[in-house]
C-alpha positions in Angstrom: 82.2 155.1 118.2 79.6 157.8 118.1 79.4 161.4 117.2 77.1 164.2 118.1 77.1 168.0 117.7 78.6 169.7 120.7 76.9 172.8 122.2 77.9 176.3 121.3 79.1 176.7 124.9 81.5 173.8 124.3 82.8 175.4 121.1 83.2 178.7 123.0 85.4 176.9 125.6 87.5 175.2 122.9 88.0 178.6 121.2 89.1 180.1 124.6 91.5 177.3 125.4 93.0 177.3 121.9 93.6 181.1 122.0 94.7 181.2 125.6 97.3 178.5 125.0 98.8 180.4 122.1 99.2 183.4 124.4 100.7 181.2 127.1 103.3 180.1 124.6 103.9 183.7 123.7 102.6 183.2 120.2 100.6 185.9 118.6 97.2 184.4 117.4 97.2 184.5 113.7 95.0 183.4 110.8 92.1 181.3 111.9 93.1 181.5 115.6 93.0 185.3 115.7 89.2 185.5 115.1 87.1 183.8 117.7 83.9 183.7 115.5 85.8 182.3 112.5 87.6 179.7 114.6 84.3 178.7 116.3 82.5 178.3 112.9 85.4 176.2 111.6 85.1 174.0 114.7 81.4 173.6 114.1 82.1 172.5 110.5 84.6 170.0 111.7 82.0 168.6 114.1 79.4 168.5 111.3 81.8 166.6 108.9 82.4 164.0 111.6 78.7 163.5 112.3 78.2 163.2 108.5 80.9 160.6 108.2 79.4 158.6 111.1 75.7 158.9 110.2 75.6 159.9 106.5 74.0 163.3 106.9 75.1 166.7 108.2 72.9 168.1 110.9 71.6 171.6 110.8 73.2 174.0 113.1 72.3 177.4 114.5 74.4 180.5 113.5 77.4 180.8 115.7 78.8 183.8 117.5 81.5 183.5 120.1 80.6 184.2 123.7 83.3 184.5 126.2 82.6 182.5 129.4 83.9 182.4 132.8 84.9 178.8 133.5 87.5 176.8 135.2 90.5 175.7 133.2 89.6 172.0 133.9 86.2 172.6 132.3 87.9 174.0 129.1 90.1 170.9 129.1 87.2 168.5 129.4 85.3 170.4 126.7 88.3 170.1 124.4 88.5 166.4 125.0 84.7 166.0 124.3 85.0 168.1 121.1 87.9 166.0 119.8 86.1 162.8 120.6 83.0 163.9 118.7 85.2 164.9 115.7 87.0 161.5 115.6 85.1 160.2 112.5 85.9 160.2 108.8 88.9 162.3 107.7 88.4 165.0 110.3 91.3 163.7 112.4 93.6 164.6 109.5 92.5 168.2 109.6 95.4 170.5 110.6 93.2 172.2 113.3 92.2 168.8 114.7 95.9 167.8 114.8 96.8 171.1 116.6 94.0 170.7 119.1 95.0 167.1 119.7 98.5 168.3 120.5 97.0 170.9 122.9 95.0 168.2 124.6 98.1 166.2 125.3 99.9 169.2 126.6 97.1 170.1 128.9 96.9 166.5 130.1 100.5 166.9 131.2 99.8 170.2 133.0 96.7 168.7 134.8 98.4 165.4 135.6 95.8 163.5 133.6 97.2 160.0 133.0 96.4 157.8 130.1 94.5 155.4 132.4 92.1 158.3 133.3 93.5 158.9 136.8 95.0 162.3 137.9 98.1 162.9 140.0 96.0 165.3 142.1 92.7 163.8 143.5 91.2 167.3 143.7 91.7 167.8 140.0 90.1 164.4 139.3 87.1 165.5 141.4 86.9 168.9 139.5 87.2 167.1 136.2 84.4 164.6 137.1 82.2 167.5 138.2 82.8 169.4 134.9 80.2 169.0 132.1 80.6 167.3 128.8 79.9 169.2 125.5 
């Protein structure tokens, strides 16, 4: 496995999908999830810990400030998948935020028809997913 620091744009998309899904479930964002900047900074720290667990040193990062983006939902889903993969080292997968985001990834996979073998129930979504960028 490997780990790298995802881009700030990837973090922005993960923040957006996490907060949007809470609203979709009629949950009022609370705590860490209610502040986009704080959630983004927390995600960056998770990513840094994973990189440190993998390579033995924490990379330097730029200060973070959330920037809302216009992007397709499939792009947010792919960014979430990339982020979780890059955080899969050390004890980061035990973090409650990682666990919640992993659950969210599984729920979105159901919505998008993304099967465990990598295929999609809708070929158009597969093409859109393939065209979306990684983090």
